[in-house]
C-alpha positions in Angstrom: 0.0 0.0 0.0 3.0 2.3 0.4 3.2 5.1 -2.2 -0.5 4.9 -3.1 -1.5 7.9 -1.0 -3.5 5.7 1.3 -2.7 5.2 5.0 -3.1 1.8 6.4 -4.6 1.7 9.9 -4.7 -1.4 12.1 -8.0 -1.8 14.0 -8.6 -3.9 17.2 -8.5 -7.1 15.3 -6.5 -8.6 12.4 -8.5 -6.7 9.8 -7.0 -3.6 8.2 -9.1 -0.5 7.2 -8.1 2.3 5.0 -8.4 6.0 5.6 -9.3 7.3 2.2 -7.7 10.7 1.4 -10.8 12.2 -0.2 -12.9 11.8 2.9 -10.3 12.9 5.4 -11.8 15.7 7.5 -15.3 14.4 7.2 -15.4 10.8 8.6 -13.2 7.8 8.8 -14.5 4.9 6.6 -15.6 2.4 7.4 -17.0 3.9 10.6 -16.3 1.8 13.8 -19.0 0.8 16.2 -22.7 1.8 15.7 -23.2 5.3 14.2 -26.9 5.1 15.1 -26.1 4.4 18.8 -23.4 7.1 18.8 -26.0 9.6 17.5 -28.5 8.5 20.1 -25.9 8.9 22.9 -25.5 12.5 21.9 -29.0 13.3 23.1 -27.7 13.0 26.7 -25.3 15.9 26.2 -27.4 17.9 23.7 -31.1 17.1 24.3 -33.2 17.6 21.2 -35.4 20.0 23.1 -32.4 22.3 23.6 -32.5 23.3 20.0 -35.3 25.8 20.8 -32.7 27.9 22.6 -31.6 31.3 21.3 -29.4 33.3 23.6 -28.2 36.6 22.2 -25.1 37.9 23.9 -24.3 41.5 24.7 -21.5 41.6 22.1 -23.8 40.8 19.2 -23.4 43.5 16.5 -26.5 45.6 15.7 -28.1 45.1 12.3 -26.6 48.2 10.7 -23.1 47.4 11.9 -23.4 43.8 10.7 -24.5 45.0 7.2 -21.7 47.6 7.0 -19.1 44.9 8.0 -20.5 42.5 5.4 -20.1 45.2 2.7 -16.3 45.4 3.3 -14.4 44.5 0.2 -17.4 44.9 -2.1 -17.7 47.5 -4.9 -18.6 50.6 -3.0 -21.0 52.1 -5.6 -23.1 48.9 -5.6 -23.5 48.4 -1.8 -26.4 50.8 -1.6 -28.3 48.4 -4.0 -27.5 45.5 -1.7 -28.7 47.5 1.4 -31.9 48.5 -0.5 -32.7 44.9 -1.4 -32.1 43.8 2.2 -34.4 46.5 3.5 -37.3 45.4 1.3 -38.6 42.8 3.8 -37.5 40.8 6.8 -37.1 37.7 4.6 -34.8 39.7 2.3 -32.8 40.9 5.3 -32.3 37.3 6.3 -31.1 36.4 2.8 -28.3 38.9 3.0 -27.3 38.3 6.6 -25.8 34.8 6.7 -22.8 36.1 8.7 -25.0 37.6 11.4 -27.1 34.4 11.8 -23.9 32.4 11.9 -22.8 34.6 14.9 -26.0 33.7 16.6 -26.0 30.0 15.7 -22.4 29.6 17.0 -23.9 30.3 20.5 -26.7 27.7 20.2 -26.6 24.0 21.2 -24.9 21.7 18.7 -24.1 18.0 18.5 -20.7 18.8 16.8 -21.6 16.4 14.0 -19.9 18.0 11.0 -20.9 17.9 7.3 -20.6 19.9 4.2 -23.2 22.6 4.8 -24.6 25.1 2.3 -24.1 27.9 4.9 -27.0 29.8 3.4 -29.8 27.3 3.2 -32.7 29.6 3.3 -35.9 28.7 1.5 -35.2 30.7 -1.7 -31.9 28.9 -2.3 -33.5 25.8 -3.7 -34.4 25.6 -7.3 -34.4 23.9 -10.7 -31.6 23.7 -13.1 -30.6 21.6 -16.2 -28.4 18.5 -16.2 -26.2 17.4 -19.0 -29.0 15.5 -20.6 -31.3 18.5 -20.8 -33.5 17.3 -17.9 -34.4 19.4 -14.9 -33.4 18.6 -11.4 -34.3 20.4 -8.2 -31.8 20.9 -5.4 -29.9 23.4 -3.4 -28.4 25.9 -5.8 -26.3 28.5 -4.0 -23.0 27.7 -2.3 -21.2 31.0 -1.8 -21.0 30.3 1.9 -20.4 26.6 1.9 -18.0 25.1 4.5 -17.6 22.0 6.7 -19.7 22.8 9.7 -22.7 21.9 11.9 -25.6 20.4 10.2 -28.0 22.2 12.6 -27.0 25.6 11.1 -28.4 24.8 7.7 -31.6 23.3 9.2 -32.3 26.2 11.5 -31.7 28.8 8.8 -34.1 26.9 6.5 -36.7 26.7 9.3 -36.4 30.4 10.2 -36.6 31.5 6.6 -39.8 29.5 6.1 -41.5 31.4 9.0 -40.4 34.7 7.5 -41.5 33.7 4.0 -44.8 32.5 5.3 -45.4 35.8 7.1 -44.6 37.8 4.0 -47.0 35.6 2.0 -49.8 36.5 4.5 -50.0 33.1 6.2 -51.1 32.9 9.8 -48.6 32.1 12.6 -49.8 28.5 13.0 -49.2 27.9 9.3 -45.7 29.5 9.4 -44.7 27.5 12.5 -46.1 24.3 10.9 -44.0 24.9 7.7 -40.9 25.1 9.8 -41.8 22.0 11.8 -42.7 20.1 8.7 -39.3 21.0 7.1 -37.5 19.6 10.1 -39.7 16.5 10.2 -39.0 15.9 6.5 -35.3 16.3 7.1 -35.4 13.8 10.0 -37.5 11.2 8.2 -35.4 11.5 5.0 -32.2 11.0 7.0 -33.7 7.9 8.6 -34.7 6.6 5.2 -31.2 7.2 3.8 -29.6 5.5 6.9 -31.5 2.3 6.0 -30.5 2.1 2.4 -27.3 0.7 0.8 -24.8 3.6 0.5 -24.9 3.7 -3.3 -28.7 3.7 -3.3 -28.8 6.4 -0.6 -26.4 8.6 -2.6 -28.9 9.1 -5.4 -32.1 8.5 -3.5 -35.3 10.6 -3.7 -35.2 11.1 -7.4 -37.0 14.2 -8.5 -40.0 12.3 -9.8 -40.3 10.8 -6.4 -39.8 14.0 -4.4 -43.4 15.2 -4.3 -44.7 11.8 -3.2 -41.9 11.3 -0.7 -42.7 14.7 1.0 -46.4 14.7 0.4 -46.1 18.0 -1.4 -49.0 17.4 -3.9 -50.3 21.0 -3.4 -47.1 22.2 -5.0 -47.5 20.3 -8.2 -49.1 23.2 -10.2 -46.5 25.6 -9.0 -43.6 23.3 -9.8 -45.0 22.7 -13.3 -45.2 26.4 -14.0 -41.7 27.0 -12.7 -40.4 24.1 -14.8 -41.9 25.5 -17.9 -40.3 28.9 -17.3 -37.0 27.2 -16.4 -36.8 25.3 -19.7 -36.9 28.7 -21.5 -34.4 30.3 -19.2 -31.3 29.6 -21.4 -28.1 31.3 -22.6 -29.7 31.7 -26.0 -32.7 33.6 -24.6 -30.5 35.8 -22.4 -28.1 36.5 -25.3 -31.0 37.4 -27.6 -32.3 40.0 -25.2 -29.0 41.3 -23.9 -26.7 41.5 -27.0 -26.6 43.3 -30.4 -24.7 42.8 -33.6 -21.2 44.4 -33.4 -19.4 46.3 -36.2 -17.2 43.2 -36.9 -20.3 41.0 -37.4 -20.1 39.3 -34.0 -22.3 40.1 -31.0 -21.7 42.2 -28.0 -23.6 43.0 -24.8 -25.8 46.0 -24.5 -25.8 48.3 -21.5 -28.8 47.8 -19.2 -27.6 49.9 -16.2 -27.3 49.2 -13.3 -27.8 45.4 -13.7 -25.7 44.9 -16.9 -23.0 47.2 -18.1 -20.1 47.2 -20.5 -16.6 47.3 -19.1 -13.2 48.7 -20.3 -11.3 46.6 -22.8 -8.5 45.8 -20.4 -10.9 44.5 -17.8 -12.7 42.4 -20.4 -9.4 41.0 -21.6 -8.4 40.0 -18.1 -11.6 38.1 -17.6 -11.3 36.4 -21.0 -7.7 35.4 -20.3 -8.7 33.8 -17.0 -10.6 31.2 -18.9 -7.3 29.5 -19.6 -6.8 28.8 -15.9 -10.5 27.8 -15.7 -10.0 25.1 -18.3 -7.4 23.4 -16.0 -10.1 23.0 -13.3 -12.4 21.1 -15.7 -12.4 17.4 -16.6 -10.5 17.1 -19.9 -13.5 15.6 -21.6 -15.2 19.1 -21.3 -12.4 20.8 -23.3 -13.6 19.9 -26.8 -17.0 21.4 -26.0 -15.5 24.7 -25.0 -12.9 24.6 -27.8 -15.8 24.8 -30.3 -16.8 28.2 -29.0 -15.1 31.6 -29.3 -15.2 34.4 -26.8 -17.0 37.4 -28.2 -17.7 39.8 -25.3 -17.6 40.3 -21.6 -19.8 42.4 -19.4 -20.4 43.1 -15.7 -23.7 41.9 -14.2 -25.1 42.6 -10.8 -26.1 39.5 -9.0 -28.6 38.5 -6.2 -29.2 40.0 -2.8 -26.4 38.5 -0.7 -23.9 38.8 -3.5 -24.5 42.4 -4.7 -21.3 44.3 -4.7 -19.1 41.3 -5.6 -17.5 41.3 -9.0 -19.5 39.2 -11.4 -19.1 39.0 -15.2 -21.0 37.3 -18.0 -18.9 36.0 -20.9 -20.5 35.5 -24.3 -19.2 32.6 -26.4 -20.5 31.6 -29.8 -20.2 28.4 -31.7 -19.7 27.9 -35.5 -23.4 28.5 -36.0 -23.4 31.6 -33.8 -25.3 29.8 -31.1 -24.5 31.3 -27.7 -23.1 29.8 -24.5 -22.9 32.3 -21.6 -20.6 31.7 -18.7 -20.8 33.5 -15.4 -17.5 34.4 -13.8 -18.4 35.3 -10.2 -16.1 36.5 -7.4 -15.7 34.0 -4.6 -15.3 35.7 -1.3 -14.4 33.9 2.0 -17.5 32.3 3.5 -19.2 34.6 6.0 -19.4 31.6 8.4 -15.7 31.1 8.8 -15.2 33.7 11.6 -17.8 31.8 13.7 -16.7 28.2 13.2 -14.1 28.3 16.0 -16.8 29.5 18.5 -18.8 26.5 17.4 -15.9 24.1 18.0 -15.1 23.6 14.3 -11.7 24.2 12.7 -11.9 25.9 9.4 -9.4 24.2 7.0 -7.1 26.3 5.0 -8.5 27.4 1.7 -6.2 27.5 -1.3 -8.7 29.1 -3.6 -12.2 30.4 -2.6 -13.6 29.5 -6.0 -12.4 26.0 -5.6 -14.0 25.9 -2.1 -17.4 26.9 -3.6 -17.2 24.4 -6.5 -16.1 21.4 -4.4 -18.7 22.3 -1.8 -21.4 22.4 -4.4 -20.3 19.0 -5.9 -20.3 17.4 -2.5 -23.9 18.5 -1.8 -25.6 18.1 -5.1 -26.5 14.9 -6.8 -26.0 16.5 -10.2 -23.9 19.6 -10.8 -23.2 21.9 -13.8 -20.8 20.1 -16.1 -18.9 23.4 -16.7 -18.5 24.2 -13.0 -14.9 25.4 -12.3 -12.8 28.3 -10.9 -10.2 30.8 -12.0 -8.4 34.0 -10.9 -8.8 37.5 -12.3 -6.4 40.2 -11.2 -5.5 38.2 -8.1 -9.1 37.7 -7.0 -10.7 34.2 -6.9 -13.7 33.5 -9.0 -16.1 30.6 -9.6 -17.2 29.8 -13.2 -20.5 28.2 -14.2 -23.1 28.2 -17.0 -25.3 31.3 -16.9 -29.1 30.7 -17.2 -28.7 26.9 -17.4 -32.5 26.4 -17.4 -32.6 27.8 -13.9 -35.9 28.3 -12.1 -37.0 28.8 -8.6 -40.1 28.9 -6.4 -40.6 32.2 -4.6 -41.5 30.9 -1.1 -42.8 34.4 -0.1 -45.4 34.2 -2.9 -46.8 30.7 -2.1 -50.4 30.2 -1.0 -50.9 29.4 2.7 -51.7 25.7 1.8 -48.4 25.4 -0.1 -45.8 26.7 2.4 -45.8 23.5 4.5 -45.5 21.4 1.3 -42.5 23.5 0.3 -41.0 23.1 3.7 -41.2 19.3 3.5 -39.7 19.3 0.1 -36.7 21.5 1.0 -36.2 19.7 4.3 -35.9 16.4 2.4 -33.5 17.9 -0.2 -31.3 19.3 2.6 -31.1 15.9 4.3 -30.0 14.3 1.0 -27.3 17.0 0.6 -25.9 16.6 4.1 -25.9 12.8 3.8 -23.2 13.0 1.1 -20.6 14.0 3.6 -21.9 12.9 6.9 -23.0 9.4 7.8 -26.8 9.5 7.7 -26.9 6.8 10.4 -25.2 9.2 12.9 -27.6 12.1 12.3 -30.6 9.9 12.1 -29.6 8.3 15.4 -29.6 11.7 17.0 -32.8 13.0 15.4 -34.8 9.9 16.3 -38.4 8.8 15.5 -40.5 11.3 17.5 -41.1 15.0 16.8 -39.1 16.4 19.7 -36.4 17.9 17.4 -39.1 19.2 15.0 -41.0 21.0 17.7 -37.9 22.5 19.3 -36.4 23.8 16.0 -39.8 25.2 14.9 -39.9 27.1 18.2 -36.3 28.4 17.5 -37.4 29.4 14.0 -40.3 31.5 15.3 -38.0 33.2 17.8 -35.4 33.9 15.2 -37.9 35.2 12.7 -39.0 37.7 15.4 -35.3 38.7 15.9 -34.9 39.1 12.2 -37.9 41.4 12.0 -36.3 43.5 14.7 -33.0 43.5 12.8 -34.8 44.5 9.6 -36.5 47.4 11.5 -33.1 48.6 12.7 -31.8 48.6 9.2 -34.7 50.6 7.9 -34.2 53.1 10.8 -30.5 53.3 9.9 -31.4 54.1 6.3 -33.8 56.8 7.3 -31.3 58.4 9.7 -28.6 58.4 7.0 -26.4 56.0 9.0 -26.2 53.7 5.9 -26.9 54.4 2.3 -29.5 52.5 0.3 -30.9 52.5 -3.2 -34.4 51.2 -3.0 -36.3 49.3 -5.7 -33.3 48.2 -7.8 
C-alpha cells in the first residue's frame, strides 16, 4: 500500500481498514461501532429539546453594523443596491445576513456532527436547473458560503426562513410554524430513510420524480409545473437574444442595461477572457472539446442577487460555429461569512487554497448532479467561480406561495437538505440523534419563530438606519 496515497490503519482485530484521502476531514471509513447508537448517545449531552434555545449575547453586533461589516471589500457604488434589497422585507434581510445568523448560531446548542453545509440554506436557495441531458433537477443551488460545519446551522436557517417567507405571504402564525416544523420533520424522516439504504442507493435517493410523493407535497404540483416551464426557456440563448446586439465586426456584444448589466473597459474584459485558460485546467478534460468549439465574443459586468450584490461578477458571451450562444458567469468567490464563527462552534476551518475551488467542491459534495462546466479561476489576483449562466434555472418564490403550499414547500426543501448533508456525513449518525419522534421538529420550529422575530427587529433597525442616514440604500433596484 505504500506510495499509493493511502494510509493503512490497524484496528482492534487482524482486519485492516483504509483511511481514504478524499474523505479525510469528514469521517473515517468504514466507521467503527454503531453510528446510530453514537447519535442516540449525543442526546444525553445535547437534548433535542435544547434546539429551541436562542441566547443573544451582549457583544452581538447591531443590524446596521453587521451589514456595514459585510459590505467590506465589495464594490462601493453597488453596496447601496444591496442594502436597499435587504431593506425590502425581513425575509430579504435574512437572505443577506448569513454572517450575522452564523454569529447567533455559534452560540446555540450543537451536536458537533460536521458535514458539508450550504451555509445559506434559506428557502429561496433551492431551485431547478438543467443537467447534462437537458432534464431538470431540483436541489440546493447557492453555495457561496459553503463550509464544513454543523448540520444544525443549515436546518435552523431553513426553518427560520420559512417562517419569514410565510409571514410575507400572509400566512397565519400557525401555518408559518407548521411549515418550519414540517421541514425539520421531513429532514429527520429522510435522514432515517437514507440511513437504512445501501450507500450507493442512498447517494442518489429521492429522485426528482419521487420527491413530491416522498414529501407529500402534492399541493405544490401546479407551482412546480409552472416553474419548470419557465426554467426550460431560461437559457443562454434567450439571455443573449435579449442582452446582445450585432457588433461592427459582425459578431455580437452585450448592450448596457444599467445598473444590472454594463459594458466594461477593454483591459478588464481582456483579463476576464484570459482567465478562462486557468478555468480550463479545473475542468475534466472531456469538457475541453466542448468549449474549444466556441469563441469568446464579449464580456460584461452583471449585478447578482441580494447577498452577492457588490461582488465582482461577469458574463462571458461565447458563440459556436453556428453563432449559437453559450454564456458563462465568472463570479467573485469571497471567503465564507461563516468562517469567523466556526471556531466559536468548535469547528476548525481548514485552509482554503482558492475560494472559487471551495465553492465548487462544496457544491459538488452536496448536489446529486452539478453543472458540467463548473470550475474556478483567478482575475487580477481575485478568486472566482465559473459556471453556466441561465442553465435552465428556475425557482419557487417561497414568499409568494399560498398558505396551503408553504408547508409542502417546507417538507420538500427539508428532504433535499437531508440528502445534501448525507453525502458528507453518515446519515446513520444524524438519524440516530434525530430519532423517531417529533421532539427535534418542535424545538427547531420554536427556534425558527423566535429567530424570525429577531430578524424582523434587525430589519427594522436597518430601515431606521437608512432613514437616519447611517447607511446608504438605493431602493427598488
